[in-house]
NUVONU-403572 format. One record per residue: x, y, z of N, C-alpha, C in turn; residue number from 1. Coordinates in Angstrom, 3 decimals. Example, Ala and Ser with C-alpha at 12.3 -4.5 7.8 and 13.67 -1.06 7.14 Angstrom:
# NUVONU-403572
<<13.190 -5.690 7.800> <12.300 -4.500 7.800> <13.200 -3.300 7.800> 1>
<<12.850 -2.250 7.080> <13.670 -1.060 7.140> <12.900 0.030 7.870> 2>
This chain:
# NUVONU-403572
<<9.256 9.651 -3.391> <7.842 9.554 -3.157> <7.363 10.916 -2.684> 1>
<<6.528 11.578 -3.456> <6.035 12.891 -3.110> <4.698 12.813 -2.410> 2>
<<4.213 13.973 -2.045> <2.911 14.054 -1.397> <1.850 13.952 -2.478> 3>
<<0.907 13.069 -2.280> <-0.143 12.862 -3.263> <-1.291 13.826 -2.999> 4>
<<-1.792 14.459 -4.056> <-2.907 15.382 -3.916> <-4.149 14.617 -3.497> 5>
<<-4.948 15.230 -2.657> <-6.200 14.603 -2.246> <-7.230 14.821 -3.337> 6>
<<-8.023 13.803 -3.562> <-9.059 13.871 -4.576> <-10.419 13.885 -3.893> 7>
<<-11.301 14.716 -4.386> <-12.658 14.745 -3.853> <-13.341 13.447 -4.229> 8>
<<-14.050 12.859 -3.285> <-14.741 11.610 -3.539> <-16.002 11.878 -4.339> 9>
<<-16.111 11.248 -5.501> <-17.292 11.341 -6.352> <-17.667 9.924 -6.765> 10>
<<-18.561 9.276 -5.996> <-18.897 7.895 -6.333> <-19.663 7.824 -7.649> 11>
<<-19.424 6.749 -8.377> <-20.202 6.481 -9.570> <-20.421 4.983 -9.655> 12>
<<-21.416 4.561 -10.389> <-21.771 3.153 -10.432> <-20.652 2.332 -11.051> 13>
<<-20.292 1.273 -10.386> <-19.262 0.357 -10.873> <-19.919 -0.590 -11.867> 14>
<<-19.396 -0.636 -13.072> <-20.026 -1.430 -14.118> <-19.989 -2.929 -13.830> 15>
<<-19.082 -3.376 -12.969> <-18.971 -4.810 -12.695> <-19.643 -5.225 -11.392> 16>
<<-20.203 -4.287 -10.680> <-20.741 -4.600 -9.360> <-22.240 -4.847 -9.423> 17>
<<-22.707 -6.025 -8.975> <-24.139 -6.275 -8.969> <-24.866 -5.347 -8.005> 18>
<<-24.162 -4.854 -7.008> <-24.787 -3.963 -6.035> <-24.802 -2.516 -6.516> 19>
<<-24.198 -2.240 -7.676> <-24.221 -0.887 -8.202> <-23.146 0.005 -7.631> 20>
<<-22.111 -0.528 -7.039> <-21.029 0.290 -6.500> <-21.220 0.553 -5.023> 21>
<<-20.181 1.039 -4.399> <-20.234 1.347 -2.975> <-21.098 2.577 -2.769> 22>
<<-21.842 2.587 -1.678> <-22.634 3.774 -1.368> <-21.689 4.891 -0.947> 23>
<<-22.189 6.104 -0.979> <-21.379 7.250 -0.569> <-20.872 7.048 0.856> 24>
<<-21.723 6.579 1.772> <-21.288 6.415 3.166> <-20.232 5.324 3.298> 25>
<<-20.369 4.224 2.541> <-19.364 3.159 2.592> <-18.027 3.647 2.046> 26>
<<-18.071 4.324 0.918> <-16.834 4.811 0.314> <-16.179 5.866 1.195> 27>
<<-16.970 6.766 1.764> <-16.419 7.778 2.669> <-15.788 7.120 3.890> 28>
<<-16.399 6.042 4.380> <-15.843 5.330 5.534> <-14.482 4.738 5.190> 29>
<<-14.342 4.188 3.979> <-13.055 3.615 3.566> <-11.996 4.698 3.500> 30>
<<-12.340 5.847 2.906> <-11.386 6.942 2.797> <-10.986 7.431 4.185> 31>
<<-11.954 7.633 5.071> <-11.644 8.100 6.431> <-10.774 7.092 7.166> 32>
<<-11.078 5.807 7.020> <-10.295 4.786 7.705> <-8.878 4.745 7.189> 33>
<<-8.702 4.961 5.899> <-7.346 4.939 5.358> <-6.544 6.137 5.826> 34>
<<-7.219 7.212 6.237> <-6.528 8.405 6.714> <-6.306 8.378 8.223> 35>
<<-7.226 7.783 8.967> <-7.157 7.891 10.424> <-7.278 6.554 11.141> 36>
<<-7.120 5.461 10.476> <-7.258 4.169 11.128> <-8.697 3.690 11.045> 37>
<<-8.995 2.599 11.690> <-10.328 2.022 11.628> <-11.342 2.911 12.314> 38>
<<-12.502 3.037 11.713> <-13.598 3.800 12.284> <-14.600 2.861 12.910> 39>
<<-15.716 3.409 13.316> <-16.753 2.607 13.948> <-17.561 1.799 12.938> 40>
<<-17.601 2.235 11.689> <-18.471 1.602 10.707> <-17.955 0.251 10.229> 41>
<<-16.669 0.118 10.028> <-16.110 -1.140 9.550> <-14.947 -1.523 10.443> 42>
<<-15.082 -2.664 11.095> <-14.039 -3.044 12.038> <-13.390 -4.381 11.709> 43>
<<-13.892 -5.077 10.727> <-13.267 -6.349 10.385> <-12.706 -6.285 8.970> 44>
<<-11.710 -7.095 8.726> <-11.113 -7.156 7.399> <-12.175 -7.580 6.382> 45>
<<-13.018 -8.510 6.757> <-14.066 -8.977 5.834> <-14.990 -7.831 5.420> 46>
<<-15.398 -6.982 6.358> <-16.254 -5.842 6.021> <-15.534 -4.867 5.094> 47>
<<-14.278 -4.638 5.362> <-13.493 -3.729 4.522> <-13.330 -4.326 3.127> 48>
<<-13.019 -5.625 3.049> <-12.880 -6.283 1.750> <-14.166 -6.188 0.939> 49>
<<-15.303 -6.397 1.594> <-16.589 -6.323 0.889> <-16.837 -4.914 0.363> 50>
<<-16.524 -3.915 1.153> <-16.708 -2.530 0.703> <-15.756 -2.211 -0.446> 51>
<<-14.541 -2.709 -0.381> <-13.567 -2.479 -1.456> <-14.071 -3.090 -2.759> 52>
<<-14.665 -4.270 -2.682> <-15.198 -4.927 -3.881> <-16.263 -4.076 -4.570> 53>
<<-16.937 -3.229 -3.815> <-18.002 -2.402 -4.390> <-17.511 -1.028 -4.858> 54>
<<-16.234 -0.735 -4.645> <-15.713 0.570 -5.060> <-15.668 0.697 -6.579> 55>
<<-15.928 1.893 -7.086> <-15.718 2.136 -8.516> <-14.226 2.003 -8.832> 56>
<<-13.916 1.728 -10.092> <-12.530 1.507 -10.507> <-11.607 2.653 -10.088> 57>
<<-12.041 3.882 -10.276> <-11.197 5.039 -9.952> <-10.867 5.094 -8.461> 58>
<<-11.862 4.863 -7.629> <-11.640 4.884 -6.174> <-10.783 3.698 -5.738> 59>
<<-10.991 2.528 -6.363> <-10.163 1.371 -6.051> <-8.699 1.663 -6.376> 60>
<<-8.460 2.295 -7.517> <-7.086 2.630 -7.913> <-6.441 3.565 -6.903> 61>
<<-7.192 4.539 -6.404> <-6.651 5.463 -5.403> <-6.312 4.725 -4.113> 62>
<<-7.188 3.847 -3.670> <-6.939 3.074 -2.450> <-5.738 2.148 -2.640> 63>
<<-5.680 1.479 -3.799> <-4.554 0.592 -4.083> <-3.229 1.352 -4.040> 64>
<<-3.206 2.538 -4.630> <-1.978 3.339 -4.625> <-1.569 3.714 -3.211> 65>
<<-2.527 4.048 -2.368> <-2.211 4.366 -0.966> <-1.623 3.155 -0.254> 66>
<<-2.197 2.001 -0.494> <-1.709 0.784 0.162> <-0.305 0.444 -0.318> 67>
<<-0.065 0.564 -1.618> <1.272 0.283 -2.164> <2.288 1.252 -1.582> 68>
<<1.939 2.540 -1.517> <2.867 3.529 -0.948> <3.176 3.211 0.511> 69>
<<2.162 2.814 1.265> <2.382 2.460 2.667> <3.275 1.221 2.782> 70>
<<3.054 0.249 1.910> <3.860 -0.964 1.933> <5.326 -0.654 1.633> 71>
<<5.588 0.185 0.620> <6.965 0.568 0.303> <7.595 1.347 1.446> 72>
<<6.832 2.224 2.081> <7.342 2.996 3.218> <7.742 2.039 4.352> 73>
<<6.894 1.059 4.626> <7.207 0.072 5.667> <8.435 -0.751 5.300> 74>
<<8.540 -1.143 4.026> <9.696 -1.915 3.552> <10.977 -1.098 3.729> 75>
<<10.957 0.169 3.317> <12.127 1.037 3.465> <12.538 1.163 4.927> 76>
<<11.553 1.334 5.805> <11.848 1.460 7.237> <12.476 0.170 7.768> 77>
<<11.972 -0.987 7.318> <12.527 -2.264 7.776> <13.967 -2.431 7.296> 78>
<<14.241 -2.077 6.050> <15.608 -2.178 5.519> <16.547 -1.257 6.304> 79>
<<16.107 -0.025 6.553> <16.931 0.912 7.327> <17.200 0.372 8.720> 80>
<<16.190 -0.187 9.359> <16.345 -0.751 10.703> <17.317 -1.927 10.680> 81>
<<17.095 -2.846 9.738> <17.968 -4.027 9.651> <19.419 -3.630 9.375> 82>
<<19.600 -2.632 8.538> <20.947 -2.154 8.241> <21.599 -1.539 9.478> 83>
<<20.832 -0.747 10.218> <21.364 -0.064 11.407> <21.792 -1.048 12.493> 84>
<<21.117 -2.194 12.592> <21.482 -3.155 13.640> <22.409 -4.261 13.131> 85>
<<22.868 -4.129 11.882> <23.869 -5.055 11.369> <23.350 -6.310 10.706> 86>
<<22.031 -6.436 10.530> <21.494 -7.651 9.921> <21.930 -7.830 8.468> 87>
<<22.289 -6.733 7.811> <22.666 -6.824 6.398> <24.169 -6.904 6.198> 88>
<<24.929 -6.856 7.277> <26.389 -6.884 7.173> <26.898 -8.105 6.431> 89>
<<26.278 -9.248 6.630> <26.723 -10.474 5.964> <26.587 -10.338 4.451> 90>
<<25.558 -9.646 3.980> <25.384 -9.441 2.537> <26.447 -8.501 1.981> 91>
<<26.797 -7.478 2.755> <27.843 -6.543 2.329> <29.185 -7.265 2.255> 92>
<<29.475 -8.081 3.259> <30.725 -8.847 3.264> <30.779 -9.805 2.076> 93>
<<29.672 -10.450 1.772> <29.617 -11.364 0.637> <29.871 -10.620 -0.677> 94>
<<29.299 -9.440 -0.817> <29.515 -8.640 -2.025> <30.972 -8.233 -2.151> 95>
<<31.605 -7.847 -1.033> <33.028 -7.479 -1.066> <33.887 -8.671 -1.478> 96>
<<33.555 -9.866 -0.974> <34.304 -11.077 -1.353> <34.131 -11.359 -2.847> 97>
<<32.906 -11.195 -3.355> <32.656 -11.436 -4.782> <33.430 -10.454 -5.655> 98>
<<33.499 -9.208 -5.240> <34.249 -8.200 -6.002> <35.739 -8.564 -5.985> 99>
<<36.256 -8.918 -4.808> <37.673 -9.230 -4.672> <38.066 -10.471 -5.485> 100>
<<37.181 -11.439 -5.579> <37.505 -12.677 -6.309> <37.172 -12.588 -7.802> 101>
<<36.637 -11.453 -8.232> <36.278 -11.299 -9.635> <34.998 -12.025 -9.996> 102>
<<34.211 -12.349 -9.016> <32.988 -13.119 -9.244> <31.790 -12.314 -9.704> 103>
<<31.966 -11.042 -9.920> <30.855 -10.215 -10.381> <31.087 -9.757 -11.804> 104>
<<30.020 -9.662 -12.558> <30.085 -9.150 -13.929> <29.419 -7.781 -13.971> 105>
<<29.945 -6.871 -14.803> <29.267 -5.591 -14.966> <27.890 -5.811 -15.591> 106>
<<26.958 -4.972 -15.239> <25.604 -5.087 -15.801> <25.530 -4.603 -17.202> 107>
């Protein structure tokens, strides 16, 4: 996972949005919040969801990619933590037993 280049925000009308897309201030608030946590403008999940619904497709894709990257980063950290404290040892032992008994097939 590399460092993603920052893109300048250029709002444009969302063809599917009855409201005509997110306003510049709403979209800027979403970008700022994703970089520095929640701001003063939107403090509830419902407000954030509503603003996301008004984002143009390109901006939505950028936000989605950030969320997916954060989710994978959190997942990796959880796996590393669980492995370090031995929570995954039972799975490793099971795999060793399967190999020893011939219970595994090559892919």
